[in-house]
C-alpha positions as CSV (number, residue, x, y, z in Angstrom):
1,M,73.0,166.1,-115.1
2,I,69.3,166.6,-115.6
3,D,67.2,163.5,-116.0
4,D,63.7,165.0,-116.7
5,N,63.4,167.3,-119.6
6,K,59.7,167.8,-118.8
7,G,60.4,169.9,-115.8
8,T,60.7,173.7,-115.5
9,Y,64.3,174.5,-114.5
10,I,66.2,177.6,-113.8
11,G,69.9,178.0,-113.3
12,R,72.9,180.3,-113.8
13,V,75.9,180.1,-116.1
14,M,78.8,182.4,-116.7
15,V,78.9,183.9,-120.2
16,P,81.5,186.4,-121.5
17,E,79.3,189.3,-120.4
18,G,78.8,187.9,-116.8
19,P,76.4,185.7,-115.0
20,A,73.3,184.8,-116.9
21,I,70.0,183.2,-116.0
22,V,69.2,180.1,-118.0
23,T,66.6,177.4,-118.4
24,L,66.5,174.0,-120.1
25,R,64.4,173.4,-123.2
26,D,64.6,170.2,-125.3
27,G,68.1,169.4,-124.1
28,G,69.4,173.0,-124.8
29,I,70.4,175.7,-122.4
30,Y,68.7,179.1,-123.1
31,D,69.7,182.5,-121.7
32,I,66.6,184.2,-120.4
33,T,68.3,187.1,-118.6
34,A,66.1,190.2,-119.0
35,K,65.8,193.6,-117.5
36,A,62.4,192.6,-116.1
37,A,64.2,189.8,-114.1
38,P,68.0,190.0,-114.1
39,L,68.3,187.8,-111.0
40,V,67.1,184.3,-110.0
41,R,66.0,186.1,-106.9
42,D,63.6,188.2,-109.0
43,I,62.0,185.2,-110.7
44,C,61.5,183.4,-107.3
45,E,59.7,186.5,-106.1
46,M,57.1,186.2,-108.9
47,A,53.5,184.9,-108.3
48,D,54.2,182.1,-110.8
49,P,57.9,181.6,-111.4
50,A,57.4,178.5,-113.5
51,A,55.1,180.2,-115.9
52,Y,57.5,183.1,-116.4
53,V,60.4,180.8,-117.2
54,R,58.3,178.7,-119.6
55,N,57.2,181.8,-121.6
56,A,60.5,183.9,-121.4
57,E,62.3,184.6,-124.6
58,G,65.6,182.8,-124.7
59,R,68.9,182.8,-126.6
60,H,70.4,179.3,-127.3
61,L,73.8,178.9,-125.6
62,G,74.5,175.3,-126.4
63,T,73.4,171.8,-125.3
64,L,73.2,170.8,-121.7
65,E,76.0,168.3,-122.3
66,E,78.3,170.9,-123.8
67,I,77.9,173.4,-121.0
68,A,78.0,170.8,-118.3
69,A,81.3,169.5,-119.6
70,A,83.0,173.0,-119.3
71,R,85.2,173.4,-116.2
72,P,83.8,176.0,-113.8
73,G,86.1,179.0,-113.7
74,D,87.2,178.6,-117.3
75,S,86.8,182.1,-118.7
76,D,86.9,180.8,-122.3
77,R,83.8,178.6,-122.0
78,I,80.3,179.0,-120.8
79,H,80.0,177.0,-117.6
80,F,77.5,176.4,-114.9
81,L,77.4,178.4,-111.6
82,S,75.4,177.7,-108.5
83,P,71.7,178.3,-109.4
84,C,71.1,181.0,-106.7
85,D,72.3,184.5,-106.5
86,L,71.1,187.0,-103.8
87,Q,69.4,184.4,-101.6
88,A,70.7,183.7,-98.2
89,I,72.1,180.2,-97.8
90,K,70.8,178.5,-94.7
91,A,70.8,174.9,-93.6
92,C,68.9,172.7,-91.1
93,G,70.7,170.0,-89.1
94,V,69.6,166.8,-87.3
95,T,66.3,166.6,-89.1
96,F,66.2,162.8,-89.3
97,A,65.5,162.0,-85.7
98,R,64.9,158.3,-86.0
99,S,68.4,157.6,-87.3
100,M,69.9,160.0,-84.7
101,V,68.2,158.2,-81.8
102,E,69.4,154.8,-83.2
103,R,72.9,156.1,-83.6
104,V,73.1,157.3,-80.0
105,I,71.7,154.0,-78.8
106,E,74.3,152.1,-80.7
107,E,77.1,154.3,-79.2
108,K,75.7,153.7,-75.7
109,A,75.8,149.9,-76.4
110,D,79.5,150.1,-77.5
111,G,78.7,148.5,-80.9
112,D,77.1,145.4,-79.3
113,P,73.8,144.7,-81.0
114,K,72.5,142.7,-78.1
115,K,73.1,145.6,-75.7
116,A,71.5,148.0,-78.2
117,E,68.5,145.8,-78.4
118,S,68.2,145.7,-74.6
119,I,68.4,149.5,-74.4
120,R,65.9,149.8,-77.2
121,A,63.6,147.4,-75.4
122,R,63.8,149.3,-72.1
123,I,63.0,152.6,-73.9
124,G,60.3,150.9,-75.9
125,E,58.5,149.9,-72.7
126,K,58.1,153.6,-72.0
127,I,57.5,155.1,-75.4
128,G,56.0,152.2,-77.4
129,D,56.7,152.2,-81.1
130,S,57.5,155.9,-81.5
131,L,61.2,155.3,-82.1
132,R,60.2,154.1,-85.6
133,N,58.5,157.3,-86.6
134,I,59.2,160.3,-84.4
135,E,57.6,163.6,-85.2
136,A,59.9,166.3,-83.8
137,G,58.3,168.5,-81.2
138,S,55.3,166.2,-80.7
139,P,54.1,164.8,-77.3
140,E,55.5,161.4,-78.4
141,A,58.9,163.1,-79.0
142,A,58.7,164.6,-75.5
143,A,58.2,161.1,-74.1
144,V,61.2,159.9,-76.1
145,K,63.2,162.7,-74.6
146,Q,62.4,161.8,-71.0
147,A,63.2,158.1,-71.7
148,L,66.5,159.0,-73.2
149,I,67.4,161.2,-70.3
150,A,66.6,158.3,-68.0
151,E,69.0,156.2,-70.0
152,G,71.7,158.8,-69.9
153,L,71.5,159.3,-73.7
154,W,70.4,162.9,-74.0
155,S,72.6,165.4,-75.9
156,Q,72.3,168.8,-77.5
157,Y,72.0,167.2,-80.9
158,L,69.0,165.1,-79.8
159,E,67.5,168.3,-78.4
160,V,67.3,169.8,-81.9
161,G,66.6,166.4,-83.5
162,I,63.3,165.7,-81.6
163,G,62.7,168.8,-79.6
164,P,60.4,171.7,-80.5
165,D,63.1,173.9,-82.1
166,A,64.9,173.0,-85.3
167,E,68.6,173.6,-85.8
168,V,68.9,176.3,-88.5
169,F,72.3,177.8,-89.3
170,S,74.0,179.9,-91.9
171,K,75.7,177.5,-94.3
172,A,77.4,180.0,-96.7
173,Q,77.5,183.7,-97.6
174,V,75.4,185.1,-100.4
175,L,77.0,184.2,-103.8
176,S,79.6,182.0,-102.2
177,S,78.1,178.6,-103.1
178,V,79.5,176.5,-105.9
179,G,77.7,174.7,-108.7
180,P,77.9,171.5,-110.6
181,G,81.4,170.4,-111.7
182,A,83.2,172.7,-109.3
183,D,85.6,171.7,-106.6
184,V,84.2,171.6,-103.0
185,G,86.5,172.6,-100.2
186,L,87.6,171.1,-96.9
187,H,89.3,173.3,-94.3
188,P,92.9,172.1,-94.0
189,V,92.6,171.6,-90.2
190,S,90.0,168.8,-90.7
191,K,91.1,165.1,-90.6
192,W,87.6,163.6,-90.3
193,N,84.9,164.9,-92.7
194,N,82.1,163.7,-95.1
195,P,79.6,164.8,-97.7
196,E,76.0,165.3,-96.8
197,P,73.5,164.7,-99.7
198,E,70.5,167.0,-99.2
199,I,67.5,168.6,-100.9
200,V,67.8,172.4,-101.0
201,L,64.6,174.5,-101.2
202,A,64.3,177.8,-103.0
203,V,62.2,180.0,-100.8
204,S,60.9,183.5,-101.6
205,S,60.9,186.5,-99.2
206,T,57.3,185.8,-98.3
207,G,58.2,182.2,-97.2
208,S,56.7,180.6,-100.3
209,I,58.6,177.5,-101.4
210,V,59.0,177.8,-105.2
211,G,61.3,175.0,-106.1
212,A,64.0,172.5,-105.1
213,T,67.4,171.4,-106.1
214,L,70.3,169.2,-104.7
215,G,73.0,170.2,-102.3
216,N,76.2,169.0,-100.6
217,D,76.5,170.3,-97.1
218,V,80.2,169.6,-96.8
219,N,80.8,168.7,-93.1
220,L,83.9,168.7,-90.9
221,R,83.0,166.1,-88.3
222,D,86.0,166.5,-86.1
223,V,85.7,170.3,-85.9
224,E,82.1,170.3,-85.0
225,G,82.6,167.3,-82.7
226,R,85.1,169.3,-80.6
227,S,82.5,171.9,-79.8
228,A,79.1,172.9,-81.1
229,L,80.4,176.5,-80.9
230,L,82.7,175.6,-83.8
231,L,79.7,175.0,-86.1
232,G,80.5,178.1,-88.2
233,K,84.1,176.9,-88.8
234,A,82.9,173.4,-89.6
235,K,80.3,174.5,-92.1
236,D,81.2,177.8,-93.7
237,N,84.5,177.7,-95.7
238,N,85.6,178.4,-99.2
239,A,83.7,176.2,-101.6
240,S,82.1,174.2,-98.8
241,A,78.5,174.6,-100.1
242,A,77.6,173.0,-103.4
243,I,74.1,173.6,-104.9
244,G,72.7,172.4,-108.2
245,P,72.6,171.5,-110.9
246,M,69.5,173.7,-111.5
247,I,66.4,174.7,-109.4
248,R,63.4,172.7,-110.5
249,L,60.4,175.1,-110.1
250,F,57.1,173.9,-108.8
251,D,54.4,173.4,-111.4
252,D,51.7,170.9,-112.3
253,G,54.3,168.2,-112.8
254,F,56.5,168.8,-109.7
255,T,55.3,169.9,-106.3
256,L,56.4,169.8,-102.6
257,D,54.9,166.3,-102.3
258,D,57.6,165.2,-104.8
259,V,60.2,166.7,-102.4
260,R,58.7,164.8,-99.5
261,K,59.0,161.5,-101.4
262,A,62.5,162.2,-102.9
263,E,65.1,159.4,-102.8
264,L,68.7,160.7,-102.8
265,T,71.7,158.6,-103.7
266,L,75.3,159.4,-103.0
267,T,78.4,158.0,-104.6
268,V,82.0,158.8,-103.6
269,E,84.7,157.6,-106.0
270,G,88.3,158.1,-104.8
271,E,91.4,158.3,-107.0
272,D,92.7,155.4,-104.9
273,G,89.9,153.2,-106.3
274,Y,87.7,153.5,-103.2
275,T,84.0,153.6,-103.7
276,M,81.2,154.4,-101.3
277,T,77.5,154.6,-101.8
278,G,74.8,156.0,-99.6
279,H,71.1,156.8,-99.5
280,S,68.8,159.4,-97.9
281,S,65.1,159.1,-98.0
282,M,63.1,162.2,-97.5
283,S,60.1,160.2,-96.4
284,E,62.0,159.6,-93.1
285,I,62.5,163.3,-92.3
286,S,61.2,164.2,-88.8
287,R,60.2,167.8,-89.6
288,D,58.1,168.6,-92.6
289,P,59.8,171.0,-95.1
290,V,57.0,173.5,-94.5
291,H,57.8,173.4,-90.7
292,L,61.5,173.9,-91.3
293,V,60.8,176.9,-93.6
294,S,58.5,178.4,-90.9
295,Q,61.2,178.1,-88.3
296,T,63.6,179.9,-90.6
297,I,61.6,182.8,-92.1
298,G,58.6,184.7,-90.6
299,R,57.8,187.5,-88.3
300,H,60.8,186.5,-86.2
301,H,63.3,186.7,-89.2
302,Q,63.0,188.2,-92.7
303,Y,65.0,187.5,-95.8
304,P,64.2,190.3,-98.3
305,D,65.9,188.4,-101.2
306,G,64.6,184.9,-100.2
307,L,66.8,182.0,-99.2
308,M,68.0,178.6,-100.1
309,L,67.4,176.0,-97.4
310,Y,69.3,172.7,-97.0
311,L,66.9,170.2,-95.4
312,G,69.4,167.8,-93.7
313,T,70.3,164.2,-94.5
314,L,69.6,160.7,-93.2
315,F,73.1,159.7,-94.4
316,A,76.0,159.3,-92.0
317,P,79.0,157.3,-93.2
318,T,80.3,154.8,-90.7
319,A,82.1,152.2,-92.9
320,D,85.9,152.2,-92.5
321,R,87.9,153.6,-95.5
322,D,91.5,152.8,-94.4
323,V,92.0,152.1,-90.7
324,P,89.6,149.8,-88.9
325,G,87.5,151.7,-86.4
326,E,88.2,155.2,-87.9
327,G,85.3,155.3,-90.3
328,F,85.1,157.3,-93.5
329,T,86.8,160.5,-94.3
330,H,87.5,162.3,-97.6
331,K,90.7,162.2,-99.6
332,D,91.9,164.8,-102.1
333,G,90.4,164.2,-105.5
334,D,87.3,162.3,-104.3
335,R,84.5,162.6,-106.9
336,V,81.1,163.1,-105.1
337,T,77.8,162.5,-107.0
338,I,74.5,163.3,-105.4
339,A,71.4,162.4,-107.5
340,A,67.7,162.2,-107.2
341,P,65.0,161.4,-109.9
342,G,63.6,164.6,-111.3
343,L,66.4,166.8,-109.9
344,G,69.3,165.3,-111.8
345,S,72.8,164.9,-110.4
346,L,75.3,167.2,-108.6
347,V,78.9,166.2,-109.2
348,N,81.8,167.9,-107.5
349,T,85.5,167.1,-106.7
350,V,86.9,167.3,-103.2
351,R,89.9,169.6,-102.5
352,L,91.2,171.6,-99.6
353,S,89.4,175.0,-99.4
354,T,92.7,176.7,-99.7
355,E,93.2,175.0,-103.1
356,C,89.7,175.7,-104.5
357,Q,89.2,178.7,-106.7
358,P,89.0,181.7,-104.4
359,W,85.6,183.4,-104.0
360,T,86.0,186.9,-105.4
361,F,82.7,187.7,-107.2
362,G,80.5,189.2,-104.5
363,I,77.4,191.3,-104.3
364,R,79.2,194.6,-105.3
365,A,80.7,192.9,-108.4
366,L,77.4,191.4,-109.4
367,I,75.5,194.7,-109.1
368,S,78.2,196.5,-111.0
369,N,78.2,193.9,-113.8
370,L,74.4,194.0,-114.2
371,S,74.5,197.8,-114.3
372,E,77.2,197.8,-117.0
373,R,75.0,195.5,-119.0
374,G,72.0,197.8,-118.7
375,L,70.0,195.2,-116.7
376,I,69.4,197.3,-113.6
C-alpha cells in the first residue's frame, strides 16, 4: 500500500467515533486528530504541513497492513477513507498532448501505419519535430494546430490538449471520493469505460501545492463520446472518484520535481482471468503541474478549503478484451491497481455505481460529528 516509510504521509480512517486524521510511522497508523487541526484541510492550510504531521502527538491504531486489510464501510473495523475531506475535487483532461495528437493521426489513417506515417511526415514538414514534445499553449503548439486543421484533424479535445486553455472540470463532490480498498462505480448506462491512473495534487486555498497522491478518474468513454456536454454524467457518479492511499506531503525528501518524474503503473485483473497492464509517465505531460494549478485556482476562481487536482493520464486502453475491434471495457469485479514509487498503490474493485455503498456522509454530517467530539 505504501512503499516508502521515510515519507511524511497524511490520510483518513474511520474509527468508532468518526473520521480521524492519521499518519504513518514505522509501519504503524497513528491518529493525530486534534482540536488545533481536526481536518486534513486544516493541515494543508498550514505554512509547513509536513512539519506539523511529523511532530503531532499520535495514538497508535494498528499496523498499516491491518487497517489496509479492513473492508471500507465495515463499521466493526478501522478502515481507510479517501485522504481528503473539505477540499473540492477537480480534474484536468487531455494533458498529454503528444499521445492525443498521435491517436488522432492513427484514427485518420484508419489504423494503417503507412498512412499514419505519411500524415505525420506531411505535418512534420510544417512543424518540424514538435510532435515529439509539444508544450501546450506555446507558439509551437499553435503551429501544430494550424497543421492539424489543414489535415482535417482538429477537434475540441485537441483544442484543450495543445491550446492555451486547459480542460478543468469538477470530478466529484466534496467528501464523495472513495479511498483504498473501496469499490469504484460505473454508471449502469455505460458499456464502454476504463480506468485512468493519475497523480492527484493536494492544493491549499492560496494555490500552494502541498503534496500528492494517486487517483483513478473512472471514465465512461461512450457517454462522453456521445457529447462533450455529457462530461458531468461521464465523470461524476457514485464512487467514480478514487483517491489514495494517503497524501504524501512535500518535504526535503519529496518535492514537486518527484511528481514531475513519477512513473505510474496500472494493472487490471478480471474475475474472468483477464489481465491488462498500462503505464503513464508524468515526464510526458504537456502542461506543468504548476500551470494546471494556476488555471484552476487564482483571482479568477477561489477554493477557500483548497482542492484535490487530478493531473490527467497518458494511458488510453486500446487492446481488445473480448470482441476484436471493440477495445477494452470494464467488467464487474475487475480489480484495479494504480501504483507509483513513493506514493504506494491504490487498489479498488469495479462495480456499478448503483451497487456501490451509497454516499450518505456529507458536510453536515461531518461538522456535526466533529462538534459532538469537541473538535470544533
